[in-house]
N, C-alpha and C positions, 0 to 999 in steps of 0.2 A: 288555590284554584279560583279563577273568575271566568264566568261565562259572559260573553259580550253579545249585545243585542243591537240591532236586527236589520234584516233586509228592508229596504225602503218600501217595498210593495206591501209589507205587513202594516206599517203605520198608515199607509194610504188606504188600506182595506178598512181600518177602523173609521176613518172619515167617511168612506163610501157607505159603510154600514149605517151610520147615523142618517145619511141622506135617504137610504132606502127604507128606513123603519116605517115611514108613513104609508108605504105601499103594502105592508103586510099586516095580517090579523094576529098571527101567532109566531112565536120563536121556538125553534127546535134546537136546543143546546146539546151538543154532543161532547161527552167527556170520555176519557180513557178509564176503564174500570179499575185499572191498576193504580190510578191516581185520582180518586173521586173529588178531592179538593185541589190538589196541585195542578190538575189539568183544567181548572176553571179560571175564568177571568175575574180578577178580584173586584172590579167595579161593574160587573155585569148588570146588576140591578139599576145602578145609576145610569148606565149606558142605554139600557133598554126601556127605562121608564115603566109605564104601567102595562106594557104588552104582556099578555098571557104567555107562559113559558112551559115547555115540555122538556124534561131532562132525559137524555139517553145515556146510559152507562154502556159504552161500546167496548168491543174486544173482550167480552166477558169470557170467551174461551181461553184467555190467557190469565184470568184472575181466579183467586181463591173464592169459591162459590159461597162458603159459609160466612166469610167476612163481608162479601158483597151484599148479602141479604141484610146484614146489620146496617150497612151504609145506605141502602135504599130507605130503610125506616128513618134513619137520621136525616137524610136529605129531604124526605117528604115533610118531616116535622119542622126543619129549620128554614126551608125555602118556601113551603106552601105549594110546591109544584108537583104534578104527577111525575113519577120516576119509572122508567122502563129499562130493564136489563136487555141488552141486545148484542148480537154478533153479526158482523157484516156478511158472513157466509150463509147462515141459516135464514129461513123465511117465516118461522113460526110466530115471530113477534110483529110481522108485517101489518096484519089487520088491526092490531092493538095500537100501533103507532099512528096509522091513518085515522082510526076512529077517535083517538084522544086528541089529535091535532084539530080535527074537524069540530069536535065538541068544544074545545077551548076557543075556537074562532067564532062560535055561534052567537054569543052576545054582541060582538062587533058587527056581525052580518045583520042581526036583527035591528041594530041601531041604524044601519044604512037603509034597510028596507022601510023602517019607520019614517025615513025622510023621503020616501017615494021611489027609491032605487030598486031595480030588479035584483033578485037573488043571483049571486055569482059564486063561483067556487071560492072556498076559503084560500087565503094566501099565506104561505108560511115561509120563513127564512131559516136556513141552517147556519148555525154559528158554532164556533169552538176553536180551540187551539189547533195549530198545524198538526197533521198526521194523527188526529184522533179518530179518523175514519169517516169524515163528513161525506166525501164523494162516494165512498163505498156504500154508505147508508142510502144515498140518493139512487145509486145504481140498483140497489136491492128493491127500493120502493118503486122504481120505474121499470124494474126487470129489464134493465138495459145496461150496456157498457159504454154508452156514448160520452158520459161525463168523465172528464180526465181524472185519473187517479194515479197515485204513486206512493212509494215508500218513504220519500224524503219530505222534510218540512217545507211547506209553502208551494206544493206542486200546483194546486188549483189557484189560478191567478185571475181568471175572468169571471164576472158575475153572469149568471144566465138563469132564465126561467125554465123550470122542468115541470111538465104535466104529469102528476102522479096518477090521478083518476079524475072523473068528472067533478068530484067534490073538493079536490085539493090541488092547487098549484104551489110550486116550491121554488124559491129563489136561492140558488146556491151562492155562497160567498167564500172568499178565502178565509183561512183561519185567523181569528183576531188574537193578538198577543200584545201586551203592554210595550210601549216604546222604551219605558224605563222599568227595570226589574231590580228592586232593592232586596228581594228575598232570594239569596243565592241557594239556599236549601231547596226551594221550589225549582229554581232554574236547573239544578243538578238532576233532580228527579225527572224533569221534562226531557233532559238530555238522555236519560236512561231509555226512554220510550220513543226517541227520535222526534220529539216535538220542538226541538231546537235545531236549527241548521248546523250541519257538521262543520261549517266554517266558523262557528262561534265558540268552539271548544277543542281541546286536545283529548284524544280518547283515553290516554293513560290515567290522568287524575279522575276522570269520570268513572272509569272501570274500577279504580281503587275504591272510590266512594260506594259503588254498587256492592263490591265484595265485602266491604265493611258492614253493610246493611244485612248481607246474607251469611255472615261468618258463622252463625250458629245453626245454619240449616243443614241437616244431615244429608239430605238428598243432593245438595250442591257439592258437599264434600265428597260424597261417593262418586258423583259425576266427574269431578276433576281428580279423583283419587289422591286427595291430600287433606289432612286435618287442618292445615294452616292455609287459609285461602288468600294467597298473595299472588300477584302477577308473576313474580319470580318462580315460585313453586309450581304454578300451573305450567309455565313455559318449560321448566325442567321435565315435568311429567309428560309433556307433549314432545319433548326433545326439540324444542324451538330454540336453538342455541346459535348465537352469532360468533364471529371470529373472536378469539381470545376467551372462549368459554363463557361469554356473557349471555344471560337469558334474553331472548327477544321479547321484551315487555310490550313494545308497541304493537307487534303482531298479536300478542296474547290479549291485549286490551281490546282490540277490534273484534276478536273472536268471542271474548267474554260478553261484550255488549250484544253481539249478534245472537249468541246462545240465549241470553235473557229475553231479547225482543221476540224471538221465535218460539219461546215457551219451552226450550229444552232443559232449563234449570228448574222447572216446576211452575206452579201457579201462585201468584202473589197479589196482595194489595199492599202497597208500600206506604200509604197514608194511614195515620192512626185517627180514629174517631175522637174529636176533642171532648174533654171531660166537661 
Protein backbone atom coordinates (compact mmCIF):
# COMPACT_ATOMS: atom_id res chain seq x y z
CA UNK A 1 0.00 0.00 0.00
CA UNK A 2 1.25 3.46 -0.88
CA UNK A 3 -0.55 6.75 -0.32
CA UNK A 4 0.16 9.35 -2.96
CA UNK A 5 0.44 13.05 -2.20
CA UNK A 6 -1.03 15.85 -2.84
CA UNK A 7 -3.41 18.35 -4.38
CA UNK A 8 -1.52 21.37 -5.66
CA UNK A 9 -3.37 23.83 -3.44
CA UNK A 10 -1.88 22.16 -0.32
CA UNK A 11 1.69 22.86 -1.46
CA UNK A 12 0.61 26.38 -2.37
CA UNK A 13 -0.87 26.83 1.11
CA UNK A 14 2.50 26.16 2.71
CA UNK A 15 4.12 28.91 0.65
CA UNK A 16 1.26 31.27 1.50
CA UNK A 17 1.62 30.42 5.18
CA UNK A 18 5.25 31.55 5.19
CA UNK A 19 4.19 34.81 3.55
CA UNK A 20 1.49 35.45 6.16
CA UNK A 21 3.59 34.68 9.24
CA UNK A 22 4.77 38.29 9.53
CA UNK A 23 1.15 39.40 9.90
CA UNK A 24 0.37 37.37 13.01
CA UNK A 25 1.44 37.32 16.66
CA UNK A 26 0.49 33.75 17.59
CA UNK A 27 -0.10 30.38 15.91
CA UNK A 28 -3.00 28.13 16.86
CA UNK A 29 -2.07 24.65 15.71
CA UNK A 30 -4.98 22.22 15.53
CA UNK A 31 -4.34 18.49 15.75
CA UNK A 32 -6.64 15.46 15.76
CA UNK A 33 -6.88 14.04 19.29
CA UNK A 34 -6.79 10.51 17.87
CA UNK A 35 -3.39 11.27 16.29
CA UNK A 36 -1.53 13.75 18.55
CA UNK A 37 1.76 13.18 16.70
CA UNK A 38 0.72 11.84 13.30
CA UNK A 39 -1.58 14.83 12.68
CA UNK A 40 1.26 17.27 13.29
CA UNK A 41 3.51 18.83 10.69
CA UNK A 42 6.98 17.37 11.16
CA UNK A 43 8.80 20.65 10.42
CA UNK A 44 6.32 22.94 12.16
CA UNK A 45 8.95 24.56 14.43
CA UNK A 46 11.27 25.28 11.52
CA UNK A 47 8.36 26.58 9.46
CA UNK A 48 6.97 28.88 12.15
CA UNK A 49 10.23 30.11 13.63
CA UNK A 50 9.90 31.85 16.99
CA UNK A 51 6.17 32.54 16.82
CA UNK A 52 4.39 31.55 20.04
CA UNK A 53 2.13 28.54 19.51
CA UNK A 54 -1.01 27.16 21.13
CA UNK A 55 -1.79 23.47 20.52
CA UNK A 56 -5.41 22.36 20.27
CA UNK A 57 -6.14 18.63 20.41
CA UNK A 58 -9.47 18.70 18.59
CA UNK A 59 -12.20 16.07 18.12
CA UNK A 60 -11.64 14.92 21.69
CA UNK A 61 -15.16 13.47 21.69
CA UNK A 62 -13.76 10.70 19.44
CA UNK A 63 -10.66 9.99 21.55
CA UNK A 64 -9.83 7.92 24.63
CA UNK A 65 -9.89 10.53 27.42
CA UNK A 66 -7.40 8.77 29.73
CA UNK A 67 -4.79 8.42 27.01
CA UNK A 68 -5.42 11.98 25.88
CA UNK A 69 -4.59 13.38 29.33
CA UNK A 70 -1.19 11.68 29.19
CA UNK A 71 -0.62 13.12 25.72
CA UNK A 72 -1.35 16.63 26.98
CA UNK A 73 1.40 16.34 29.59
CA UNK A 74 3.82 14.85 27.07
CA UNK A 75 3.19 17.58 24.49
CA UNK A 76 3.46 20.37 27.06
CA UNK A 77 6.82 19.00 28.16
CA UNK A 78 8.27 18.32 24.69
CA UNK A 79 6.98 21.38 22.82
CA UNK A 80 6.93 24.01 25.56
CA UNK A 81 3.52 25.09 24.26
CA UNK A 82 0.18 25.35 26.07
CA UNK A 83 -2.09 22.44 25.11
CA UNK A 84 -5.90 22.54 25.22
CA UNK A 85 -8.26 19.61 24.60
CA UNK A 86 -11.19 20.74 22.52
CA UNK A 87 -14.30 19.59 20.71
CA UNK A 88 -15.76 21.47 17.78
CA UNK A 89 -19.31 21.17 19.12
CA UNK A 90 -18.89 22.23 22.75
CA UNK A 91 -18.09 25.75 23.91
CA UNK A 92 -16.72 25.14 27.42
CA UNK A 93 -13.14 25.61 26.16
CA UNK A 94 -13.97 28.81 24.26
CA UNK A 95 -12.79 31.36 26.80
CA UNK A 96 -9.62 29.37 27.56
CA UNK A 97 -8.59 29.29 23.89
CA UNK A 98 -9.15 33.03 23.45
CA UNK A 99 -7.46 33.92 26.77
CA UNK A 100 -4.39 31.77 26.02
CA UNK A 101 -4.02 33.10 22.46
CA UNK A 102 -4.21 36.69 23.71
CA UNK A 103 -1.70 36.00 26.50
CA UNK A 104 0.76 34.39 24.08
CA UNK A 105 0.46 37.43 21.80
CA UNK A 106 1.06 40.01 24.53
CA UNK A 107 4.89 40.13 24.41
CA UNK A 108 4.73 40.87 20.67
CA UNK A 109 2.06 43.52 21.20
CA UNK A 110 4.15 45.15 23.94
CA UNK A 111 7.14 45.26 21.59
CA UNK A 112 5.04 47.08 18.99
CA UNK A 113 3.71 49.54 21.58
CA UNK A 114 7.28 50.23 22.75
CA UNK A 115 7.97 51.39 19.20
CA UNK A 116 5.17 53.95 19.49
CA UNK A 117 2.35 51.99 17.81
CA UNK A 118 -1.14 51.94 19.29
CA UNK A 119 -2.45 48.74 20.87
CA UNK A 120 -4.33 46.58 18.39
CA UNK A 121 -6.08 43.20 18.67
CA UNK A 122 -3.78 40.19 18.80
CA UNK A 123 -3.53 38.45 15.44
CA UNK A 124 -3.60 34.68 15.27
CA UNK A 125 -3.31 32.10 12.52
CA UNK A 126 -4.92 28.65 12.55
CA UNK A 127 -2.79 25.91 11.03
CA UNK A 128 -2.99 22.14 10.86
CA UNK A 129 -3.47 19.12 8.66
CA UNK A 130 -6.60 18.95 6.49
CA UNK A 131 -9.78 17.88 8.27
CA UNK A 132 -8.48 18.26 11.83
CA UNK A 133 -11.30 20.76 12.38
CA UNK A 134 -9.69 24.18 11.84
CA UNK A 135 -12.78 25.76 10.30
CA UNK A 136 -15.07 24.19 12.90
CA UNK A 137 -12.89 25.69 15.64
CA UNK A 138 -13.12 29.11 13.99
CA UNK A 139 -16.90 28.76 13.64
CA UNK A 140 -17.10 27.99 17.35
CA UNK A 141 -14.87 30.90 18.31
CA UNK A 142 -16.80 33.33 16.15
CA UNK A 143 -20.17 31.69 16.97
CA UNK A 144 -20.80 31.71 13.26
CA UNK A 145 -21.14 29.28 10.39
CA UNK A 146 -19.84 31.61 7.68
CA UNK A 147 -16.44 29.93 7.45
CA UNK A 148 -16.60 27.11 4.94
CA UNK A 149 -16.29 23.67 6.54
CA UNK A 150 -16.55 20.14 5.28
CA UNK A 151 -15.75 16.51 6.02
CA UNK A 152 -13.21 16.00 3.25
CA UNK A 153 -9.55 16.93 3.19
CA UNK A 154 -8.66 20.37 1.86
CA UNK A 155 -12.14 21.94 1.88
CA UNK A 156 -10.95 25.34 3.15
CA UNK A 157 -9.01 26.80 0.24
CA UNK A 158 -9.06 30.57 0.74
CA UNK A 159 -7.37 32.56 3.48
CA UNK A 160 -9.54 35.04 5.33
CA UNK A 161 -9.49 37.19 8.44
CA UNK A 162 -12.06 36.37 11.11
CA UNK A 163 -12.85 38.70 14.02
CA UNK A 164 -13.20 36.60 17.18
CA UNK A 165 -13.64 39.46 19.63
CA UNK A 166 -12.17 42.95 20.15
CA UNK A 167 -8.97 41.39 21.54
CA UNK A 168 -8.32 38.78 18.84
CA UNK A 169 -8.36 38.58 15.06
CA UNK A 170 -7.79 35.24 13.37
CA UNK A 171 -6.42 34.34 9.94
CA UNK A 172 -7.81 31.06 8.67
CA UNK A 173 -5.55 29.04 6.35
CA UNK A 174 -5.88 25.79 4.46
CA UNK A 175 -4.41 22.77 6.20
CA UNK A 176 -0.68 22.45 5.68
CA UNK A 177 0.71 19.06 4.77
CA UNK A 178 4.13 18.02 3.42
CA UNK A 179 4.46 17.80 -0.32
CA UNK A 180 6.64 14.74 0.27
CA UNK A 181 5.70 12.10 2.80
CA UNK A 182 8.30 9.47 3.48
CA UNK A 183 6.53 8.05 6.53
CA UNK A 184 3.81 5.79 5.16
CA UNK A 185 2.76 4.66 8.64
CA UNK A 186 1.83 8.27 9.39
CA UNK A 187 0.17 8.61 6.00
CA UNK A 188 -2.07 5.59 6.64
CA UNK A 189 -3.11 6.94 10.05
CA UNK A 190 -4.00 10.27 8.42
CA UNK A 191 -6.14 8.35 5.94
CA UNK A 192 -7.99 6.72 8.87
CA UNK A 193 -9.24 10.16 9.98
CA UNK A 194 -9.82 11.67 6.49
CA UNK A 195 -6.77 13.95 6.63
CA UNK A 196 -5.73 12.63 3.23
CA UNK A 197 -7.76 13.19 0.08
CA UNK A 198 -9.77 10.11 -0.90
CA UNK A 199 -8.12 10.36 -4.31
CA UNK A 200 -4.77 9.48 -2.73
CA UNK A 201 -5.62 5.94 -1.59
CA UNK A 202 -7.84 2.89 -2.04
CA UNK A 203 -10.17 2.19 0.89
CA UNK A 204 -9.51 -1.56 1.15
CA UNK A 205 -5.81 -1.54 2.17
CA UNK A 206 -6.43 1.41 4.51
CA UNK A 207 -9.38 -0.36 6.18
CA UNK A 208 -7.30 -3.54 6.50
CA UNK A 209 -4.56 -1.58 8.25
CA UNK A 210 -7.13 -0.05 10.62
CA UNK A 211 -8.63 -3.46 11.46
CA UNK A 212 -5.13 -4.78 12.13
CA UNK A 213 -4.63 -2.01 14.70
CA UNK A 214 -7.99 -2.74 16.32
CA UNK A 215 -7.85 -6.55 16.11
CA UNK A 216 -7.63 -7.06 19.89
CA UNK A 217 -10.38 -4.62 20.80
CA UNK A 218 -13.34 -6.54 22.23
CA UNK A 219 -15.84 -3.75 21.56
CA UNK A 220 -14.97 -3.71 17.86
CA UNK A 221 -15.27 -7.51 17.69
CA UNK A 222 -18.67 -7.31 19.33
CA UNK A 223 -19.76 -4.49 17.02
CA UNK A 224 -18.97 -6.54 13.92
CA UNK A 225 -19.98 -9.85 15.57
CA UNK A 226 -16.77 -11.62 14.61
CA UNK A 227 -13.63 -12.65 16.50
CA UNK A 228 -11.48 -12.37 13.38
CA UNK A 229 -11.60 -8.77 12.17
CA UNK A 230 -11.14 -9.09 8.43
CA UNK A 231 -13.03 -7.35 5.64
CA UNK A 232 -14.18 -10.75 4.36
CA UNK A 233 -15.66 -11.80 7.72
CA UNK A 234 -17.36 -8.47 8.30
CA UNK A 235 -18.84 -8.56 4.77
CA UNK A 236 -20.25 -12.03 5.44
CA UNK A 237 -21.75 -10.96 8.76
CA UNK A 238 -23.42 -8.00 7.02
CA UNK A 239 -24.46 -10.24 4.12
CA UNK A 240 -22.67 -7.99 1.65
CA UNK A 241 -22.05 -10.64 -0.98
CA UNK A 242 -21.31 -10.19 -4.68
CA UNK A 243 -22.17 -12.57 -7.50
CA UNK A 244 -20.27 -15.80 -7.20
CA UNK A 245 -20.62 -15.70 -3.39
CA UNK A 246 -17.64 -13.34 -3.06
CA UNK A 247 -17.67 -10.91 -0.08
CA UNK A 248 -17.96 -7.26 -1.11
CA UNK A 249 -14.76 -6.09 0.55
CA UNK A 250 -14.74 -2.68 -1.13
CA UNK A 251 -18.15 -1.75 0.26
CA UNK A 252 -17.13 -3.16 3.64
CA UNK A 253 -13.91 -1.13 3.69
CA UNK A 254 -15.81 2.09 3.07
CA UNK A 255 -18.19 1.35 5.93
CA UNK A 256 -15.44 0.28 8.34
CA UNK A 257 -13.63 3.59 7.79
CA UNK A 258 -16.89 5.50 8.20
CA UNK A 259 -17.71 3.60 11.42
CA UNK A 260 -14.31 4.51 12.86
CA UNK A 261 -14.44 8.16 11.79
CA UNK A 262 -17.87 8.66 13.33
CA UNK A 263 -16.94 7.00 16.64
CA UNK A 264 -19.15 3.92 16.33
CA UNK A 265 -16.20 1.59 16.99
CA UNK A 266 -15.28 3.31 20.26
CA UNK A 267 -12.85 5.98 21.41
CA UNK A 268 -9.20 5.68 20.43
CA UNK A 269 -5.82 7.37 20.45
CA UNK A 270 -3.85 5.56 17.77
CA UNK A 271 -0.44 7.13 18.40
CA UNK A 272 1.81 5.80 21.16
CA UNK A 273 3.70 8.19 23.43
CA UNK A 274 7.41 7.85 22.53
CA UNK A 275 9.55 6.29 25.24
